[in-house]
Z-matrix of the N, CA and C atoms (Angstrom, degrees):
N
C 1 1.406
C 2 1.483 1 109.70
N 3 1.366 2 117.93 1 129.19
C 4 1.436 3 122.13 2 -174.05
C 5 1.557 4 108.56 3 -70.34
N 6 1.311 5 111.49 4 161.30
C 7 1.489 6 114.20 5 -178.13
C 8 1.439 7 106.18 6 -72.38
N 9 1.391 8 116.64 7 145.47
C 10 1.554 9 119.20 8 177.61
C 11 1.511 10 107.80 9 -84.30
N 12 1.291 11 114.91 10 151.82
C 13 1.417 12 121.13 11 177.99
C 14 1.493 13 110.31 12 -148.33
N 15 1.344 14 118.47 13 131.52
C 16 1.362 15 127.20 14 177.32
C 17 1.471 16 111.80 15 -135.40
N 18 1.284 17 120.06 16 114.33
C 19 1.469 18 120.51 17 -174.70
C 20 1.500 19 109.61 18 -138.90
N 21 1.374 20 120.85 19 69.39
C 22 1.459 21 119.95 20 168.83
C 23 1.493 22 116.75 21 -76.35
N 24 1.260 23 115.20 22 148.47
C 25 1.557 24 122.60 23 176.17
C 26 1.507 25 107.03 24 -66.37
N 27 1.285 26 114.71 25 152.09
C 28 1.442 27 116.84 26 170.56
C 29 1.505 28 112.06 27 -69.02
N 30 1.400 29 119.28 28 132.43
C 31 1.479 30 115.68 29 -175.75
C 32 1.417 31 113.75 30 -78.20
N 33 1.476 32 118.32 31 -17.64
C 34 1.432 33 116.75 32 177.78
C 35 1.529 34 108.79 33 -126.47
N 36 1.338 35 120.25 34 149.08
C 37 1.350 36 120.30 35 176.61
C 38 1.486 37 114.89 36 -59.55
N 39 1.197 38 123.56 37 153.14
C 40 1.566 39 128.09 38 -177.41
C 41 1.616 40 106.38 39 -67.66
N 42 1.284 41 119.34 40 132.35
C 43 1.316 42 120.70 41 172.02
C 44 1.449 43 116.31 42 -70.98
N 45 1.363 44 121.36 43 126.68
C 46 1.382 45 123.38 44 -172.33
C 47 1.519 46 108.25 45 -97.67
N 48 1.380 47 115.97 46 166.66
C 49 1.541 48 117.40 47 173.76
C 50 1.476 49 110.61 48 -54.04
N 51 1.338 50 119.46 49 144.81
C 52 1.396 51 125.44 50 178.58
C 53 1.484 52 109.70 51 -67.73
N 54 1.297 53 117.39 52 -46.02
C 55 1.511 54 121.04 53 -179.04
C 56 1.561 55 102.93 54 -128.13
N 57 1.388 56 116.42 55 110.47
C 58 1.439 57 118.35 56 170.59
C 59 1.529 58 111.66 57 -63.77
N 60 1.308 59 121.54 58 149.36
C 61 1.461 60 122.91 59 179.93
C 62 1.413 61 107.45 60 -127.02
N 63 1.278 62 119.74 61 152.36
C 64 1.530 63 126.89 62 168.56
C 65 1.629 64 105.89 63 -119.78
N 66 1.241 65 115.98 64 151.36
C 67 1.426 66 127.55 65 167.36
C 68 1.478 67 111.26 66 -89.63
N 69 1.340 68 117.06 67 110.23
C 70 1.522 69 118.55 68 173.40
C 71 1.541 70 108.96 69 -92.62
N 72 1.298 71 109.78 70 104.78
C 73 1.518 72 119.06 71 -179.80
C 74 1.400 73 109.75 72 -157.25
N 75 1.362 74 118.93 73 146.09
C 76 1.419 75 119.24 74 177.74
C 77 1.543 76 114.60 75 -65.37
N 78 1.385 77 114.46 76 -7.64
C 79 1.475 78 119.10 77 -178.11
C 80 1.548 79 112.03 78 -97.21
N 81 1.293 80 113.03 79 -1.03
C 82 1.568 81 116.08 80 -176.45
C 83 1.505 82 108.61 81 -126.46
N 84 1.302 83 112.51 82 133.34
C 85 1.568 84 119.53 83 -172.06
C 86 1.526 85 104.11 84 -131.69
N 87 1.507 86 119.64 85 128.54
C 88 1.332 87 122.38 86 175.15
C 89 1.479 88 111.16 87 -106.77
N 90 1.299 89 119.41 88 133.73
C 91 1.525 90 123.41 89 172.48
C 92 1.480 91 109.05 90 -125.32
N 93 1.388 92 120.21 91 173.33
C 94 1.360 93 121.21 92 -176.99
C 95 1.578 94 109.72 93 -64.46
N 96 1.306 95 124.86 94 -23.12
C 97 1.410 96 128.58 95 -175.60
C 98 1.484 97 113.25 96 -109.83
N 99 1.400 98 119.29 97 -25.78
C 100 1.533 99 117.94 98 -169.31
C 101 1.494 100 107.47 99 -138.98
N 102 1.353 101 111.40 100 163.41
C 103 1.588 102 121.51 101 165.72
C 104 1.543 103 96.09 102 -120.55
N 105 1.333 104 114.81 103 129.74
C 106 1.442 105 117.77 104 173.53
C 107 1.519 106 108.31 105 -127.15
N 108 1.312 107 112.91 106 136.22
C 109 1.565 108 122.15 107 -177.27
C 110 1.494 109 109.54 108 -131.07
N 111 1.277 110 116.56 109 128.23
C 112 1.456 111 128.46 110 170.79
C 113 1.591 112 107.18 111 -85.21
N 114 1.335 113 113.18 112 131.34
C 115 1.418 114 125.41 113 175.69
C 116 1.434 115 113.76 114 -128.28
N 117 1.260 116 117.33 115 135.60
C 118 1.602 117 117.01 116 175.00
C 119 1.404 118 103.14 117 -112.49
N 120 1.310 119 120.22 118 122.73
C 121 1.501 120 131.00 119 174.79
C 122 1.557 121 106.42 120 -91.05
N 123 1.258 122 116.78 121 114.49
C 124 1.580 123 121.20 122 -177.76
C 125 1.533 124 107.37 123 -107.60
N 126 1.203 125 117.09 124 134.32
C 127 1.375 126 124.88 125 173.04
C 128 1.531 127 109.86 126 -148.11
N 129 1.294 128 117.99 127 -165.21
C 130 1.458 129 124.54 128 -177.86
C 131 1.653 130 108.48 129 -135.02
N 132 1.342 131 110.65 130 141.53
C 133 1.438 132 111.67 131 168.45
C 134 1.424 133 106.56 132 -106.64
N 135 1.324 134 115.35 133 132.94
C 136 1.547 135 121.46 134 -179.77
C 137 1.533 136 107.28 135 -111.82
N 138 1.319 137 114.05 136 138.07
C 139 1.501 138 118.29 137 174.75
C 140 1.522 139 106.70 138 -154.07
N 141 1.390 140 111.26 139 160.23
C 142 1.483 141 120.63 140 -178.07
C 143 1.479 142 108.43 141 -107.72
N 144 1.393 143 117.91 142 118.05
C 145 1.401 144 121.83 143 173.77
C 146 1.551 145 112.16 144 -131.84
N 147 1.321 146 106.38 145 127.39
C 148 1.638 147 112.95 146 -179.23
C 149 1.487 148 109.64 147 55.98
N 150 1.285 149 122.18 148 43.15
C 151 1.494 150 119.97 149 179.42
C 152 1.421 151 119.93 150 70.82
N 153 1.416 152 115.32 151 13.91
C 154 1.431 153 121.33 152 -176.68
C 155 1.586 154 102.48 153 -123.11
N 156 1.301 155 118.08 154 137.96
C 157 1.463 156 121.28 155 175.62
C 158 1.703 157 102.10 156 -97.49
N 159 1.301 158 107.05 157 121.92
C 160 1.434 159 117.05 158 -178.48
C 161 1.447 160 109.48 159 -107.56
N 162 1.337 161 119.36 160 140.79
C 163 1.498 162 127.75 161 176.27
C 164 1.481 163 108.82 162 -117.10
N 165 1.274 164 124.40 163 123.58
C 166 1.377 165 127.87 164 -176.03
C 167 1.467 166 106.44 165 -123.06
N 168 1.278 167 120.10 166 113.43
C 169 1.580 168 121.79 167 173.60
C 170 1.452 169 110.75 168 -62.92
N 171 1.291 170 111.32 169 140.84
C 172 1.502 171 117.91 170 175.84
C 173 1.394 172 110.78 171 -144.85
N 174 1.288 173 123.22 172 155.83
C 175 1.415 174 126.57 173 -178.01
C 176 1.529 175 110.68 174 -143.33
N 177 1.252 176 117.64 175 155.39
C 178 1.408 177 126.08 176 173.24
C 179 1.607 178 111.32 177 -133.03
N 180 1.219 179 114.75 178 134.41
C 181 1.483 180 126.15 179 -175.37
C 182 1.471 181 108.46 180 -96.37
N 183 1.407 182 114.31 181 123.67
C 184 1.458 183 118.67 182 179.27
C 185 1.557 184 107.75 183 -114.89
N 186 1.286 185 119.64 184 150.70
C 187 1.479 186 127.07 185 168.74
C 188 1.604 187 107.32 186 -115.28
N 189 1.318 188 116.43 187 115.09
C 190 1.442 189 119.37 188 174.74
C 191 1.523 190 108.78 189 -107.38
N 192 1.326 191 110.77 190 124.96
C 193 1.545 192 120.75 191 -174.04
C 194 1.598 193 106.02 192 -116.36
N 195 1.254 194 117.33 193 117.75
C 196 1.490 195 124.82 194 178.54
C 197 1.614 196 107.86 195 -109.98
N 198 1.305 197 115.19 196 127.21
C 199 1.519 198 117.31 197 173.09
C 200 1.480 199 108.60 198 -69.35
N 201 1.308 200 121.43 199 139.50
C 202 1.446 201 125.43 200 175.79
C 203 1.426 202 114.33 201 -75.20
N 204 1.381 203 113.69 202 -33.26
C 205 1.505 204 117.87 203 177.52
C 206 1.473 205 116.58 204 -68.92
N 207 1.225 206 121.64 205 126.66
C 208 1.556 207 124.01 206 179.15
C 209 1.477 208 107.38 207 -91.47
N 210 1.309 209 115.43 208 112.51
C 211 1.558 210 118.65 209 179.78
C 212 1.534 211 110.95 210 -76.73
N 213 1.212 212 109.02 211 173.31
C 214 1.529 213 115.99 212 176.89
C 215 1.493 214 106.59 213 -79.05
N 216 1.276 215 114.68 214 150.89
C 217 1.481 216 118.51 215 -178.10
C 218 1.469 217 110.31 216 -128.49
N 219 1.304 218 121.64 217 122.55
C 220 1.430 219 129.79 218 174.77
C 221 1.422 220 111.78 219 -103.28
N 222 1.363 221 123.47 220 140.88
C 223 1.442 222 126.42 221 -173.70
C 224 1.620 223 100.84 222 -130.13
N 225 1.363 224 115.91 223 109.59
C 226 1.333 225 120.94 224 177.18
C 227 1.542 226 106.37 225 -93.20
N 228 1.276 227 120.55 226 122.46
C 229 1.471 228 125.25 227 -179.71
C 230 1.681 229 108.15 228 -112.58
N 231 1.309 230 108.76 229 107.72
C 232 1.521 231 116.75 230 166.84
C 233 1.526 232 105.13 231 -84.20
N 234 1.383 233 107.55 232 121.46
C 235 1.521 234 114.27 233 -171.39
C 236 1.446 235 111.32 234 88.85
N 237 1.365 236 117.08 235 32.06
C 238 1.454 237 125.55 236 173.62
C 239 1.566 238 109.91 237 -53.03
N 240 1.234 239 122.04 238 -38.68
C 241 1.497 240 121.91 239 174.86
C 242 1.413 241 126.08 240 -63.04
N 243 1.419 242 109.89 241 -14.10
C 244 1.442 243 115.64 242 178.40
C 245 1.485 244 115.95 243 -80.04
N 246 1.384 245 114.56 244 -177.48
C 247 1.510 246 118.43 245 -172.41
C 248 1.565 247 108.90 246 -65.02
N 249 1.220 248 123.43 247 -43.93
C 250 1.489 249 125.67 248 -178.16
C 251 1.493 250 108.70 249 -63.81
N 252 1.183 251 118.92 250 -54.92
C 253 1.468 252 121.79 251 179.31
C 254 1.431 253 117.72 252 -56.81
N 255 1.410 254 116.84 253 -44.79
C 256 1.455 255 119.37 254 -179.54
C 257 1.607 256 109.99 255 -74.73
N 258 1.364 257 112.12 256 -30.83
C 259 1.510 258 111.05 257 179.69
C 260 1.607 259 111.37 258 -67.31
N 261 1.291 260 114.84 259 -45.56
C 262 1.596 261 115.37 260 -178.89
C 263 1.483 262 108.97 261 -65.65
N 264 1.318 263 113.40 262 -40.30
C 265 1.563 264 114.36 263 179.89
C 266 1.501 265 112.08 264 -65.27
N 267 1.314 266 120.13 265 -42.89
C 268 1.463 267 124.89 266 179.92
C 269 1.522 268 109.27 267 -62.45
N 270 1.314 269 114.34 268 -43.64
C 271 1.505 270 118.81 269 -176.74
C 272 1.471 271 111.50 270 -63.11
N 273 1.338 272 119.85 271 -43.13
C 274 1.428 273 127.32 272 179.16
C 275 1.468 274 110.81 273 -66.12
N 276 1.316 275 116.66 274 -47.45
C 277 1.486 276 124.25 275 -176.36
C 278 1.541 277 106.39 276 -64.95
N 279 1.337 278 117.55 277 -44.81
C 280 1.496 279 118.77 278 -175.87
C 281 1.527 280 106.77 279 -61.82
N 282 1.340 281 115.50 280 -37.62
C 283 1.612 282 112.86 281 -177.12
C 284 1.545 283 108.20 282 -78.87
N 285 1.278 284 116.90 283 -37.56
C 286 1.495 285 122.69 284 -175.97
C 287 1.568 286 105.08 285 -63.81
N 288 1.280 287 117.47 286 -42.87
C 289 1.584 288 116.48 287 176.73
C 290 1.503 289 114.39 288 -85.70
N 291 1.271 290 123.01 289 -0.53
C 292 1.388 291 126.71 290 -177.63
C 293 1.555 292 112.61 291 59.67
N 294 1.269 293 121.80 292 47.93
C 295 1.343 294 128.48 293 -177.25
C 296 1.446 295 114.23 294 -73.37
N 297 1.290 296 117.38 295 143.50
C 298 1.448 297 122.60 296 174.30
C 299 1.463 298 112.12 297 -140.67
N 300 1.402 299 120.21 298 164.34
C 301 1.385 300 123.98 299 -174.27
C 302 1.479 301 111.31 300 -158.43
N 303 1.319 302 115.87 301 152.02
C 304 1.421 303 121.41 302 179.88
C 305 1.626 304 110.51 303 -85.27
N 306 1.402 305 111.64 304 142.40
C 307 1.432 306 114.30 305 174.22
C 308 1.615 307 101.55 306 -134.28
N 309 1.262 308 116.65 307 -179.27
C 310 1.548 309 122.33 308 -174.00
C 311 1.567 310 103.07 309 -72.23
N 312 1.272 311 122.33 310 -13.32
C 313 1.517 312 120.61 311 -175.98
C 314 1.650 313 102.98 312 -107.91
N 315 1.314 314 121.18 313 6.12
C 316 1.482 315 118.79 314 -178.07
C 317 1.439 316 114.06 315 117.53
N 318 1.342 317 116.05 316 -175.22
C 319 1.421 318 123.83 317 -170.02
C 320 1.601 319 103.55 318 -80.37
N 321 1.373 320 115.53 319 136.25
C 322 1.443 321 120.74 320 172.84
C 323 1.583 322 107.66 321 -119.72
N 324 1.324 323 114.24 322 149.47
C 325 1.395 324 121.12 323 -175.75
C 326 1.497 325 108.96 324 -125.45
N 327 1.385 326 119.73 325 139.69
C 328 1.456 327 123.95 326 -174.68
C 329 1.557 328 104.75 327 -57.57
N 330 1.320 329 116.84 328 145.39
C 331 1.419 330 120.18 329 175.63
C 332 1.556 331 105.99 330 -156.13
N 333 1.409 332 118.17 331 170.98
C 334 1.372 333 124.23 332 175.51
C 335 1.458 334 113.39 333 -100.57
N 336 1.365 335 117.95 334 31.27
C 337 1.408 336 120.74 335 174.76
C 338 1.546 337 108.43 336 -63.64
N 339 1.306 338 113.93 337 137.01
C 340 1.422 339 119.73 338 -173.41
C 341 1.489 340 116.48 339 87.94
N 342 1.235 341 121.00 340 -7.39
C 343 1.433 342 129.03 341 170.85
C 344 1.511 343 107.77 342 -80.82
N 345 1.316 344 114.31 343 120.93
C 346 1.437 345 125.28 344 177.64
C 347 1.553 346 112.45 345 -46.03
N 348 1.413 347 112.31 346 -55.57
C 349 1.475 348 125.17 347 -175.32
C 350 1.418 349 110.65 348 -76.93
N 351 1.392 350 123.11 349 -34.51
C 352 1.451 351 119.51 350 -172.19
C 353 1.471 352 116.01 351 -93.54
N 354 1.425 353 113.43 352 -27.86
C 355 1.510 354 117.72 353 -171.53
C 356 1.437 355 114.76 354 -108.16
N 357 1.298 356 122.01 355 -11.91
C 358 1.442 357 120.59 356 -177.76
C 359 1.540 358 114.12 357 -94.81
N 360 1.335 359 114.14 358 161.85
C 361 1.466 360 116.23 359 178.84
C 362 1.548 361 107.83 360 -125.99
N 363 1.313 362 111.04 361 164.47
C 364 1.508 363 116.58 362 -178.53
C 365 1.527 364 108.14 363 -130.71
N 366 1.301 365 116.42 364 135.86
C 367 1.536 366 114.71 365 179.83
C 368 1.542 367 108.00 366 -79.52
N 369 1.266 368 118.78 367 127.29
C 370 1.513 369 123.96 368 179.52
C 371 1.583 370 104.53 369 -84.26
N 372 1.214 371 120.68 370 -31.43
C 373 1.470 372 122.81 371 -174.07
C 374 1.512 373 113.11 372 156.88
N 375 1.324 374 112.92 373 -175.85
C 376 1.476 375 118.31 374 175.29
C 377 1.407 376 115.17 375 -85.32
N 378 1.372 377 125.24 376 135.49
C 379 1.393 378 127.52 377 175.05
C 380 1.632 379 109.48 378 -114.24
N 381 1.234 380 117.84 379 -173.20
C 382 1.518 381 121.38 380 -178.54
C 383 1.590 382 112.35 381 -61.29
N 384 1.225 383 117.78 382 -25.34
C 385 1.531 384 122.30 383 -177.52
C 386 1.612 385 112.57 384 -111.21
N 387 1.309 386 116.60 385 2.86
C 388 1.353 387 120.46 386 178.41
C 389 1.515 388 114.46 387 133.92
N 390 1.350 389 120.10 388 -160.37
C 391 1.452 390 122.88 389 175.98
C 392 1.473 391 113.89 390 -66.17
N 393 1.311 392 116.13 391 140.46
C 394 1.505 393 119.22 392 177.81
C 395 1.488 394 112.31 393 -111.38
N 396 1.340 395 116.82 394 120.42
C 397 1.423 396 121.65 395 -179.56
C 398 1.528 397 113.47 396 -107.24
N 399 1.415 398 115.28 397 153.05
C 400 1.351 399 120.10 398 176.45
C 401 1.465 400 106.00 399 -136.09
N 402 1.478 401 115.37 400 158.21
C 403 1.522 402 113.91 401 174.31
C 404 1.521 403 112.00 402 -64.34
N 405 1.237 404 115.70 403 145.09
C 406 1.465 405 124.06 404 179.77
C 407 1.580 406 111.82 405 -50.93
N 408 1.395 407 107.83 406 -44.46
C 409 1.504 408 117.69 407 -178.38
C 410 1.470 409 114.69 408 -56.66
N 411 1.392 410 118.19 409 -22.93
C 412 1.369 411 121.30 410 -171.59
C 413 1.602 412 113.37 411 -93.17
N 414 1.433 413 116.78 412 -2.88
C 415 1.374 414 121.35 413 179.50
C 416 1.460 415 110.85 414 -59.41
N 417 1.352 416 119.89 415 -48.46
C 418 1.406 417 127.54 416 -177.85
C 419 1.575 418 107.80 417 -138.71
N 420 1.395 419 111.60 418 155.59
C 421 1.481 420 114.92 419 179.02
C 422 1.553 421 111.70 420 -62.79
N 423 1.339 422 115.08 421 128.73
C 424 1.417 423 120.13 422 -174.83
C 425 1.527 424 110.49 423 -146.04
N 426 1.351 425 117.28 424 158.47
C 427 1.355 426 117.30 425 -178.66
C 428 1.645 427 109.39 426 -77.39
N 429 1.239 428 118.83 427 139.53
C 430 1.484 429 119.81 428 177.18
C 431 1.554 430 108.32 429 -84.37
N 432 1.357 431 117.11 430 136.28
C 433 1.492 432 111.86 431 -179.80
C 434 1.553 433 119.77 432 -55.10
N 435 1.315 434 117.51 433 -25.66
C 436 1.347 435 120.72 434 177.52
C 437 1.547 436 115.93 435 -66.07
N 438 1.307 437 114.20 436 -15.98
C 439 1.497 438 125.23 437 175.04
C 440 1.506 439 114.05 438 -91.03
N 441 1.307 440 122.33 439 -10.81
C 442 1.545 441 123.05 440 -179.95
C 443 1.446 442 109.63 441 -60.58
N 444 1.288 443 117.46 442 142.07
C 445 1.441 444 123.87 443 -178.29
C 446 1.670 445 98.18 444 -108.56
N 447 1.434 446 114.77 445 120.18
C 448 1.466 447 112.43 446 178.95
C 449 1.513 448 109.53 447 -103.36
N 450 1.307 449 116.30 448 151.87
C 451 1.407 450 130.17 449 174.45
C 452 1.466 451 115.26 450 -150.41
N 453 1.243 452 124.83 451 162.09
C 454 1.480 453 122.59 452 175.96
C 455 1.538 454 110.44 453 156.51
N 456 1.285 455 111.36 454 -162.11
C 457 1.506 456 118.96 455 178.98
C 458 1.450 457 109.60 456 -155.66
N 459 1.308 458 116.97 457 162.66
C 460 1.509 459 121.75 458 170.53
C 461 1.561 460 109.56 459 -64.73
N 462 1.195 461 116.72 460 130.28
C 463 1.534 462 119.60 461 -179.70
C 464 1.527 463 110.20 462 -68.70
N 465 1.362 464 118.79 463 -25.29
C 466 1.400 465 119.18 464 -175.21
C 467 1.633 466 118.85 465 -85.36
N 468 1.302 467 109.19 466 -4.86
C 469 1.485 468 118.22 467 178.76
C 470 1.560 469 108.26 468 87.95
N 471 1.320 470 115.40 469 -175.76
C 472 1.499 471 121.85 470 -171.46
C 473 1.474 472 117.21 471 -66.95
N 474 1.328 473 120.65 472 -35.19
C 475 1.376 474 124.48 473 -179.12
C 476 1.523 475 112.60 474 -138.59
N 477 1.245 476 112.53 475 78.91
C 478 1.557 477 120.00 476 -177.82
C 479 1.534 478 112.46 477 -70.23
N 480 1.404 479 113.07 478 138.30
C 481 1.426 480 119.05 479 177.84
C 482 1.473 481 108.02 480 -68.16
N 483 1.247 482 116.74 481 154.82
C 484 1.488 483 118.50 482 172.80
C 485 1.514 484 114.27 483 96.98
N 486 1.263 485 114.83 484 -161.94
C 487 1.544 486 120.87 485 179.75
C 488 1.614 487 108.77 486 -65.41
N 489 1.272 488 111.64 487 147.98
C 490 1.583 489 114.27 488 170.67
C 491 1.427 490 115.68 489 -57.90
N 492 1.380 491 117.00 490 158.38
C 493 1.464 492 119.88 491 176.79
C 494 1.407 493 115.03 492 -58.66
N 495 1.173 494 124.78 493 147.07
C 496 1.551 495 129.88 494 166.36
C 497 1.438 496 111.64 495 -59.82
N 498 1.334 497 119.27 496 151.71
C 499 1.362 498 123.94 497 175.19
C 500 1.448 499 108.80 498 -129.58
N 501 1.346 500 116.81 499 142.61
C 502 1.438 501 125.27 500 177.17
C 503 1.585 502 112.27 501 -85.32
N 504 1.252 503 110.59 502 -44.81
C 505 1.569 504 118.98 503 177.12
C 506 1.459 505 112.89 504 -110.34
N 507 1.389 506 113.08 505 109.61
C 508 1.369 507 118.40 506 -178.63
C 509 1.583 508 114.40 507 -64.48
N 510 1.385 509 115.34 508 151.68
C 511 1.396 510 118.97 509 178.07
C 512 1.507 511 113.03 510 -54.91
N 513 1.250 512 120.01 511 133.20
C 514 1.569 513 123.25 512 179.86
C 515 1.578 514 109.81 513 83.19
N 516 1.383 515 119.33 514 20.27
C 517 1.362 516 124.13 515 179.41
C 518 1.481 517 105.50 516 -59.90
N 519 1.388 518 120.21 517 125.38
C 520 1.509 519 121.10 518 -170.09
C 521 1.545 520 107.72 519 -66.82
N 522 1.410 521 107.22 520 139.35
C 523 1.507 522 114.70 521 171.46
C 524 1.562 523 107.07 522 -112.67
N 525 1.191 524 117.66 523 128.73
C 526 1.494 525 115.42 524 -175.67
C 527 1.469 526 118.88 525 -140.09
């Protein structure tokens, strides 16, 4: 059986940060291609000499360089037909296509609630009216899940012995 492939384009452009921000610091530099940050990791070295415990502060300077261009990301799932592969694929497709469905409590719409990168916020610091929060995904350039290209195959082969593979989305799952 040939590998399965599904690569639709995102129907809507990715939502960007409402207000881009820059860090004004002598330790951060922006260029057309990169963001570079200098960071000093401070710790202490502890040793025992002549019956005395000595603590010596020490530090290491790091340079972190992040490319500003967000590349394409492909995800190859071996075992795509299993629970994990179908769950992640269904979640991304539901969000990419903007699916919604009716429940006994009303209409629900696909979202990335529960996703560390898509749903959480980080406090940048204090502003004139209080703390300022931004989405975690806007701290650095990163691939949006809706832009991931999926590929892969069922790990068990075309005709696995035993019970059929489990499904996350049942046939006829309502699209609304």
